[in-house]
Every structure is written in C-alpha cells, then in structure tokens.
C-alpha positions as CSV (number, residue, x, y, z in Angstrom):
1,X,-31.6,19.0,-20.8
2,X,-27.9,18.8,-20.1
3,X,-28.4,15.9,-17.8
4,X,-30.7,14.2,-20.3
5,X,-27.9,14.6,-22.9
6,X,-25.4,13.0,-20.6
7,X,-27.7,9.9,-20.1
8,X,-28.3,9.7,-23.8
9,X,-24.5,9.8,-24.4
10,X,-24.1,6.7,-22.2
11,X,-26.1,4.7,-24.8
12,X,-23.4,5.4,-27.5
13,X,-26.1,6.7,-29.9
14,X,-24.2,6.3,-33.2
15,X,-23.2,2.7,-32.4
16,X,-26.7,1.9,-31.2
17,X,-28.2,3.4,-34.4
18,X,-26.2,1.1,-36.6
19,X,-27.1,-1.9,-34.5
20,X,-30.8,-1.1,-34.6
21,X,-30.6,-0.4,-38.3
22,X,-29.3,-3.9,-38.9
23,X,-32.0,-5.3,-36.7
24,X,-34.7,-3.5,-38.7
25,X,-33.3,-4.8,-41.9
26,X,-33.6,-8.3,-40.4
27,X,-37.2,-7.6,-39.7
28,X,-38.0,-6.7,-43.3
29,X,-36.0,-9.7,-44.6
30,X,-37.9,-12.1,-42.4
31,X,-41.1,-11.9,-44.5
32,X,-41.9,-11.7,-48.2
33,X,-44.2,-8.7,-47.8
34,X,-44.1,-5.9,-45.3
35,X,-43.9,-6.9,-41.6
36,X,-46.6,-5.8,-39.2
37,X,-45.7,-2.2,-38.4
38,X,-46.8,-2.6,-34.7
39,X,-44.2,-5.3,-34.2
40,X,-41.5,-3.4,-36.1
41,X,-42.0,-0.3,-33.9
42,X,-42.2,-2.4,-30.7
43,X,-39.1,-4.5,-31.6
44,X,-37.1,-1.4,-32.6
45,X,-37.9,0.3,-29.3
46,X,-37.1,-2.8,-27.3
47,X,-33.9,-3.6,-29.0
48,X,-32.8,0.0,-28.9
49,X,-33.4,0.2,-25.1
50,X,-31.5,-3.0,-24.3
51,X,-28.7,-2.1,-26.6
52,X,-28.5,1.3,-24.9
53,X,-28.5,-0.5,-21.5
54,X,-25.6,-2.7,-22.6
55,X,-23.5,0.3,-23.7
56,X,-24.3,2.1,-20.5
57,X,-22.9,-0.8,-18.5
58,X,-19.9,-0.8,-20.8
59,X,-19.3,2.9,-19.9
60,X,-19.8,2.1,-16.2
61,X,-17.3,-0.7,-16.2
62,X,-14.7,1.1,-18.3
63,X,-15.1,4.6,-16.7
64,X,-11.5,4.6,-15.4
65,X,-10.1,3.3,-18.7
66,X,-12.2,5.8,-20.7
67,X,-10.8,8.6,-18.5
68,X,-7.3,7.8,-19.7
69,X,-8.2,7.9,-23.4
70,X,-8.7,11.2,-25.4
71,X,-11.4,9.6,-27.5
72,X,-13.6,8.7,-24.5
73,X,-12.5,11.0,-21.7
74,X,-15.6,13.2,-22.2
75,X,-18.1,10.4,-21.6
76,X,-20.2,11.4,-18.6
77,X,-19.3,8.2,-16.7
78,X,-15.5,8.9,-17.3
79,X,-15.7,12.6,-16.4
80,X,-17.7,11.9,-13.3
81,X,-20.7,13.9,-14.4
82,X,-22.8,10.8,-13.8
83,X,-22.1,8.7,-10.8
84,X,-21.9,4.9,-10.6
85,X,-25.3,4.7,-9.0
86,X,-26.9,7.0,-11.6
87,X,-25.4,5.0,-14.5
88,X,-26.4,1.7,-12.9
89,X,-30.0,2.8,-12.2
90,X,-30.3,4.2,-15.7
91,X,-29.1,1.0,-17.4
92,X,-31.4,-1.1,-15.2
93,X,-34.4,1.1,-16.0
94,X,-34.0,1.2,-19.8
95,X,-32.9,-2.5,-19.9
96,X,-35.9,-3.6,-17.9
97,X,-38.2,-1.4,-20.1
98,X,-36.7,-3.0,-23.2
99,X,-37.3,-6.5,-21.9
100,X,-40.9,-5.6,-21.0
101,X,-41.6,-4.2,-24.4
102,X,-40.1,-7.2,-26.3
103,X,-41.9,-9.7,-24.1
104,X,-45.3,-7.9,-24.1
105,X,-45.5,-6.7,-27.7
106,X,-43.1,-8.9,-29.7
107,X,-42.3,-12.4,-28.5
108,X,-40.4,-14.2,-25.8
109,X,-37.7,-15.5,-28.2
110,X,-36.7,-12.0,-29.2
111,X,-36.6,-10.9,-25.6
112,X,-34.3,-13.7,-24.5
113,X,-32.1,-13.4,-27.5
114,X,-31.7,-9.7,-26.9
115,X,-31.1,-10.2,-23.2
116,X,-28.4,-12.9,-24.1
117,X,-26.8,-10.3,-26.4
118,X,-26.9,-7.8,-23.5
119,X,-25.1,-10.3,-21.3
120,X,-22.6,-11.2,-24.0
121,X,-21.6,-7.6,-24.6
122,X,-21.9,-6.0,-21.2
123,X,-20.6,-8.9,-19.2
124,X,-18.6,-11.4,-21.2
125,X,-17.0,-9.0,-23.6
126,X,-16.6,-5.9,-21.4
127,X,-15.6,-7.5,-18.2
128,X,-14.0,-10.8,-19.2
129,X,-12.6,-10.7,-22.8
130,X,-11.7,-7.1,-23.4
131,X,-9.0,-6.8,-20.7
132,X,-7.8,-10.3,-21.2
133,X,-6.9,-11.0,-24.8
134,X,-6.0,-9.1,-28.0
135,X,-8.5,-11.3,-29.7
136,X,-11.3,-9.7,-27.6
137,X,-12.9,-7.9,-30.6
138,X,-13.0,-11.2,-32.6
139,X,-14.5,-13.3,-29.8
140,X,-16.7,-10.6,-28.4
141,X,-17.9,-9.6,-31.9
142,X,-20.4,-12.4,-31.7
143,X,-22.6,-10.3,-29.4
144,X,-22.3,-7.2,-31.5
145,X,-23.2,-9.2,-34.6
146,X,-26.6,-10.3,-33.3
147,X,-29.0,-7.5,-34.3
148,X,-30.1,-9.1,-37.7
149,X,-31.1,-12.3,-35.8
150,X,-33.0,-10.3,-33.2
151,X,-34.9,-8.4,-35.9
152,X,-35.6,-11.7,-37.8
153,X,-36.9,-13.4,-34.6
154,X,-39.2,-10.4,-33.9
155,X,-41.1,-11.0,-37.1
156,X,-40.8,-14.8,-37.7
157,X,-40.4,-16.0,-34.0
158,X,-37.6,-18.1,-35.5
159,X,-34.0,-17.6,-36.5
160,X,-33.3,-19.6,-39.7
161,X,-30.0,-20.0,-41.5
162,X,-30.5,-16.8,-43.5
163,X,-30.5,-14.7,-40.3
164,X,-27.3,-16.4,-39.1
165,X,-25.6,-15.5,-42.4
166,X,-26.3,-11.9,-41.7
167,X,-24.9,-12.3,-38.2
168,X,-21.8,-13.9,-39.7
169,X,-21.3,-10.9,-42.0
170,X,-21.3,-8.5,-39.1
171,X,-19.1,-10.9,-37.1
172,X,-16.4,-10.9,-39.8
173,X,-16.8,-7.2,-40.5
174,X,-16.1,-6.3,-36.8
175,X,-12.3,-7.0,-36.7
176,X,-11.2,-4.9,-39.7
177,X,-13.7,-2.2,-38.6
178,X,-12.4,-2.0,-35.0
179,X,-8.7,-2.7,-35.7
180,X,-8.7,0.2,-38.2
181,X,-9.8,2.4,-35.3
182,X,-7.3,0.8,-32.9
183,X,-4.5,1.3,-35.4
184,X,-4.7,5.1,-35.5
185,X,-5.6,5.2,-31.8
186,X,-2.8,3.0,-30.7
187,X,-1.3,5.6,-28.2
188,X,-4.8,6.0,-26.7
189,X,-5.1,2.2,-26.2
190,X,-1.6,2.1,-24.7
191,X,-2.7,4.6,-22.0
192,X,-5.8,2.6,-21.4
193,X,-4.0,-0.6,-20.5
194,X,-6.2,-2.7,-22.8
195,X,-4.4,-5.4,-24.8
196,X,-5.6,-4.3,-28.2
197,X,-3.9,-5.9,-31.2
198,X,-1.7,-2.9,-32.3
199,X,-0.5,-2.6,-28.7
200,X,0.4,-6.3,-28.1
201,X,1.5,-7.3,-31.7
202,X,2.4,-4.1,-33.3
203,X,1.2,-2.0,-36.2
204,X,2.5,-4.2,-39.0
205,X,0.8,-7.3,-37.7
206,X,-2.4,-5.4,-37.3
207,X,-2.2,-4.1,-40.8
208,X,-1.9,-7.6,-42.1
209,X,-4.9,-8.8,-40.0
210,X,-7.0,-6.0,-41.4
211,X,-6.2,-7.1,-44.9
212,X,-6.9,-10.8,-44.2
213,X,-10.2,-10.2,-42.5
214,X,-11.3,-7.9,-45.2
215,X,-10.7,-10.7,-47.8
216,X,-12.7,-13.1,-45.6
217,X,-15.4,-10.5,-45.2
218,X,-15.8,-10.0,-49.0
219,X,-16.1,-13.8,-49.4
220,X,-18.7,-14.0,-46.6
221,X,-20.8,-11.2,-48.2
222,X,-21.3,-13.5,-51.2
223,X,-23.2,-16.1,-49.2
224,X,-26.6,-14.5,-49.5
225,X,-26.4,-14.7,-53.3
226,X,-24.9,-18.2,-53.1
227,X,-27.9,-19.6,-51.2
228,X,-30.3,-17.7,-53.3
229,X,-31.3,-15.4,-50.5
230,X,-30.7,-12.4,-52.7
231,X,-30.3,-11.5,-56.4
232,X,-28.0,-9.6,-58.7
233,X,-28.6,-6.2,-57.2
234,X,-27.2,-7.3,-53.9
235,X,-24.3,-9.2,-55.5
236,X,-23.2,-6.3,-57.6
237,X,-23.4,-4.0,-54.6
238,X,-21.5,-6.4,-52.4
239,X,-18.7,-6.7,-55.0
240,X,-18.4,-3.0,-55.5
241,X,-18.5,-2.1,-51.8
242,X,-16.1,-4.9,-51.0
243,X,-13.7,-3.8,-53.7
244,X,-13.3,-0.4,-52.2
245,X,-12.9,-1.9,-48.7
246,X,-10.2,-4.2,-50.1
247,X,-8.5,-1.2,-51.8
248,X,-8.3,0.6,-48.5
249,X,-7.1,-2.5,-46.6
250,X,-4.3,-3.0,-49.3
251,X,-3.3,0.6,-48.9
252,X,-3.0,0.2,-45.1
253,X,-0.9,-3.0,-45.6
254,X,1.4,-1.4,-48.2
255,X,1.7,2.0,-46.5
256,X,5.4,3.0,-46.3
257,X,5.3,4.0,-42.7
258,X,3.0,3.9,-39.6
259,X,2.0,7.5,-40.0
260,X,0.6,6.9,-43.5
261,X,-1.0,3.7,-42.4
262,X,-2.8,5.6,-39.6
263,X,-4.2,8.2,-42.0
264,X,-5.6,5.4,-44.3
265,X,-6.9,3.5,-41.2
266,X,-8.9,6.5,-40.2
267,X,-10.5,6.6,-43.6
268,X,-11.1,2.9,-43.5
269,X,-12.8,3.0,-40.1
270,X,-15.2,5.7,-41.4
271,X,-15.8,3.8,-44.6
272,X,-16.5,0.6,-42.8
273,X,-19.5,2.1,-41.2
274,X,-20.8,3.4,-44.5
275,X,-20.0,0.0,-46.0
276,X,-22.1,-2.0,-43.6
277,X,-25.0,0.4,-43.9
278,X,-25.0,0.3,-47.7
279,X,-24.5,-3.4,-47.8
280,X,-27.6,-4.1,-45.7
281,X,-29.6,-1.4,-47.5
282,X,-28.7,-3.2,-50.8
283,X,-29.9,-6.5,-49.3
284,X,-33.2,-4.9,-48.4
285,X,-33.7,-3.3,-51.9
286,X,-32.8,-6.5,-53.6
287,X,-35.2,-8.5,-51.3
288,X,-38.3,-6.7,-52.5
289,X,-37.2,-6.6,-56.1
290,X,-36.1,-10.2,-56.0
291,X,-39.3,-11.5,-54.5
292,X,-41.4,-9.5,-57.0
C-alpha cells in the first residue's frame, strides 16, 4: 500500500481533482439536459488518467529541482523512493490507458485534445518554458486551462466558443493563483533555480502583476453572462467571488512589507482554488436553472 501511495502521489491528486472537476463541468454544460452517464464516466476516467500521466512526467523531469524545495522534497520521485524507470513506466501505462478509454468509449477528438494537453504540459511547459522564462506560468497556462474544452468535446464531439471562454477563464486565473504561491515560496524557488517571477523581478513587481491579472480575471468571468451563456445566478456569484479575490489582491499590493504580503499571498493561493471551484459550480447551477 505504501508503494501504491507513492505512485498515486506522482499524479498530484489535488491538482488533478481540480482539473477533472472543471472537465466534468464542461461535460454538463455541453448539453441542455443531462449528458449520457456512460460517456461522463469514461471521459472522467480517461482525462484523469492522462492528467495523472502528465503530472508524473512533470515529477520525473523536475525530480532534482523538487529535491531542493521544501514544498516538493517528499515527492517519491524527488526522494528516490521511485526510480526513473518506475516513474516512466507508470506514466506510460496510465497515459496509454487513458488514451484507450477516451478513443474506445468517448471519441477521437477528446483523445487527441487530451493528448495535446499532455504534450503541452509535460513537454512544452515542464521541459521548455518553465526553466526558460519567468512568464512560464502565463504561456504554459494554456495547457492547464484545457479541461473544460476536453469535457465539452467528450459530450458534443465539438469545441464551440462557449467552451473556449471557460478555457480563457482558467488561463487568466492561473497567473494570480500560481504567483501567489510563488510569492510566499520565493526562497524555495530561489533554491530550485527556476526563473519564477518573484525571483527574477522581485516581490513588489509580482504583487502588482497579481493585482492586474486579478482585475483581468474578474472582467473575463463576466463573458459567459455577456454572451448569454449563463444567467443572473452565475453573474452575481462571479461578482461576489471576484470581489473577494480583488480584495485579497489589493491587500497583497498594499502590504507594508514582504512578510505581510507573504501571509496574504498564502491566503490568496488557498482562496484561488476555492474561487475557481465555486465559480464553475455556480455556472453549472445557473445552467440548469437558466435553461429551465
């Protein structure tokens, strides 16, 4: 069981759960009624497996970096509990299984989009962008933003504009979410050698960027209502959730010193996860009330 727990940890379960949750929301938004449960289950399993495979590759590539960071040093790939071969075989097996499930029980479009997301995160982001530029999380955020489109494609075998708006929301959400983490983990990232924004441009610049991206995020979350994809329930939820996010971002920006900013950044990071979950949940609730 200990070995199974180590393999499970490679998939970054909490991150995977949030990604799959957004994909499932996309499945339900893709149809006026309830989507076929067989496809929902198959797509959820397939997307979960491929997402886990991508995170396992991320752990494999960054095992030496993770070993230098307190936040990630206990990952089985970083601690040496799982070897390179074990990690690579595990990722290949669950990734291959995910592609088989999606192709056999969902549709080819979802399989190829999910595989492209795997390549975007595991290869382009992890190997190329992350060690190269402090804008890594902005550019690479495109791969992490794809789950709603994957879920939509699973049900509709198409990815219309509404699905891409959901992708855009997660894309814009990612920088303030991750930079809040990087802000209070700056010393960790310095040891890692990665060019994260607080390391390359300093805390004050990062604090400003969190505020600016939060403002853009709030504006972006109004798009579903603007194109009549959603109704008033979602709009009110988006405004209230965004107002609290903006309050935290303003507190970070105005903090009198870096220590105070770090404390607020920690709260902001935690809230950002709750924010995205509640925002998409509100979109789902509104969808079924709105179409009724």
